[in-house]
C-alpha positions as CSV (number, residue, x, y, z in Angstrom):
1,M,83.8,111.2,100.7
2,A,86.0,109.4,103.5
3,K,84.0,108.1,106.4
4,R,85.0,109.8,109.6
5,E,85.4,107.2,112.5
6,H,85.0,108.4,116.0
7,V,87.8,108.3,118.4
8,S,87.2,107.1,121.8
9,E,87.7,109.9,124.2
10,T,91.0,110.8,125.7
11,P,91.8,113.2,128.7
12,A,92.1,115.9,126.1
13,T,88.8,115.3,124.5
14,Q,87.2,114.8,128.2
15,L,88.7,118.3,129.2
16,L,87.5,120.2,126.0
17,K,84.1,118.8,126.6
18,A,83.9,119.7,130.5
19,H,85.0,123.4,129.3
20,K,82.5,123.2,126.3
21,V,85.4,123.8,123.7
22,A,83.8,123.3,120.1
23,Y,86.4,121.3,118.3
24,T,86.5,119.0,115.3
25,E,88.3,115.5,115.5
26,H,90.4,114.7,112.6
27,P,92.0,111.0,112.6
28,Y,94.8,110.2,110.3
29,E,97.2,107.1,110.0
30,Y,99.9,107.8,112.4
31,L,103.6,107.4,111.2
32,E,106.5,106.9,113.7
33,H,108.7,110.2,113.3
34,G,106.2,111.7,110.9
35,G,105.5,114.4,112.9
36,A,103.1,117.5,112.2
37,Q,104.3,117.8,108.4
38,H,103.1,114.1,107.9
39,S,99.6,114.8,109.9
40,A,99.2,117.9,107.9
41,A,100.0,116.4,104.7
42,V,97.8,113.4,105.1
43,L,95.1,115.6,106.3
44,G,95.4,118.4,103.6
45,L,96.0,121.2,106.4
46,D,99.0,123.9,106.2
47,P,101.7,122.6,108.2
48,F,101.8,126.2,109.7
49,M,98.4,125.6,111.3
50,V,99.2,122.1,112.8
51,V,100.7,122.8,116.2
52,K,103.2,120.6,117.8
53,T,103.2,119.9,121.4
54,L,106.6,119.8,122.8
55,I,107.4,118.7,126.1
56,M,110.8,120.5,127.2
57,Q,112.5,121.0,130.6
58,D,114.7,123.9,132.1
59,Q,118.1,123.4,133.8
60,D,116.6,122.0,137.0
61,A,114.4,119.5,134.8
62,K,111.5,121.1,135.5
63,P,109.0,120.3,132.6
64,L,107.2,122.8,130.3
65,V,105.1,122.5,127.4
66,V,106.0,124.7,124.2
67,L,103.4,124.9,121.5
68,M,104.9,125.5,118.0
69,H,103.8,125.5,114.5
70,G,104.4,122.1,112.5
71,N,106.9,123.6,110.0
72,R,109.0,125.5,112.7
73,K,111.5,124.5,115.6
74,V,112.0,126.0,118.6
75,S,115.1,128.3,119.6
76,T,115.8,127.0,123.1
77,K,118.1,129.9,123.6
78,N,115.3,132.4,122.8
79,L,112.8,130.7,124.8
80,A,115.2,130.2,128.0
81,R,115.7,134.1,127.5
82,Q,112.0,134.9,127.5
83,I,110.8,132.7,130.3
84,G,113.9,133.5,132.6
85,A,115.5,130.0,132.3
86,K,119.1,129.4,132.1
87,S,118.6,126.9,129.4
88,V,115.9,124.9,128.0
89,E,116.0,121.3,126.2
90,P,113.7,118.7,125.1
91,C,113.1,116.0,127.4
92,A,113.7,112.4,126.7
93,P,110.7,110.7,125.0
94,E,110.3,108.3,128.5
95,V,110.4,111.5,130.5
96,A,108.1,113.3,128.5
97,N,105.7,110.5,128.5
98,R,105.8,110.4,132.6
99,H,105.1,114.1,132.7
100,S,102.6,114.4,130.3
101,G,100.7,110.8,130.7
102,Y,100.7,110.5,126.6
103,L,102.9,108.8,124.2
104,V,105.3,111.1,122.1
105,G,103.8,111.3,119.0
106,G,100.4,111.6,120.7
107,T,101.0,114.4,123.4
108,S,98.4,116.9,123.7
109,P,98.7,120.1,126.1
110,F,95.0,119.5,127.4
111,G,94.7,116.9,130.0
112,T,98.3,116.3,131.2
113,R,99.0,114.2,134.0
114,R,101.1,117.1,135.6
115,D,100.3,120.8,135.5
116,M,103.3,122.5,133.7
117,P,103.7,125.8,132.6
118,V,102.6,126.4,128.7
119,Y,104.0,128.5,126.1
120,I,102.9,129.3,122.8
121,E,104.5,130.7,119.9
122,E,102.7,134.1,119.6
123,S,101.9,133.8,115.6
124,I,99.8,130.9,116.4
125,L,97.3,133.1,118.3
126,G,96.6,134.9,115.0
127,L,95.4,131.7,113.2
128,P,91.7,131.5,112.9
129,R,91.9,127.7,113.6
130,I,94.7,125.5,114.8
131,A,95.0,121.6,114.7
132,I,96.6,120.3,117.8
133,N,97.0,116.9,119.1
134,G,93.9,115.3,120.9
135,G,95.7,113.0,123.2
136,R,96.6,109.9,120.8
137,R,98.7,109.1,118.1
138,G,97.1,109.9,114.5
139,F,94.3,111.9,116.1
140,L,94.2,116.0,115.7
141,V,91.5,118.2,116.9
142,Q,91.0,121.6,115.3
143,I,90.0,124.5,117.9
144,D,90.5,128.2,118.2
145,P,93.9,128.8,119.2
146,R,92.6,131.2,122.1
147,V,91.5,128.2,123.8
148,C,95.2,127.2,124.7
149,V,95.5,130.8,126.4
150,E,91.9,130.5,127.9
151,L,92.2,126.7,129.3
152,L,95.9,126.3,129.8
153,G,96.9,129.8,130.5
154,A,99.6,129.6,127.7
155,R,101.9,132.5,127.9
156,P,102.9,133.9,124.2
157,V,106.6,133.9,123.2
158,Q,108.8,134.4,120.3
159,C,111.0,131.7,119.5
160,A,110.3,129.9,116.1
161,L,113.0,129.0,113.7
162,A,112.4,127.6,110.0
163,E,112.9,124.0,109.8
């Protein structure tokens, strides 16, 4: 059995602990541009239950967070329509880093530097557990997906596209 190393606290794990959220830690070897598919493969998880944290912005450059299945893409058209925006696009990495306080590839929706509206692909809420970034590259935490609604006020949307 592989030894589990403990990952030092991040703003995300501090927030989860403060709210007494049960989670398990899953460190893995980070791969630049490997994304959720890579982390799912090395951890032996279904990429559908690995959730990406995407920092996007609307037409006024107001940031927002989108939580999406690891093996799906976001239909920005569908998302914009559902949230009442003219358009939505991904933020440039340095802009995303500034909004979230995390490095791209290690972005968690928990403990972000700025308060941003959070949108979650509706089908994620039907999963028993999800693996989501714990606030560092190469580090996922497994939680009940309803925590995203309870702690972050995440609003369900339907904007998934097959990869």
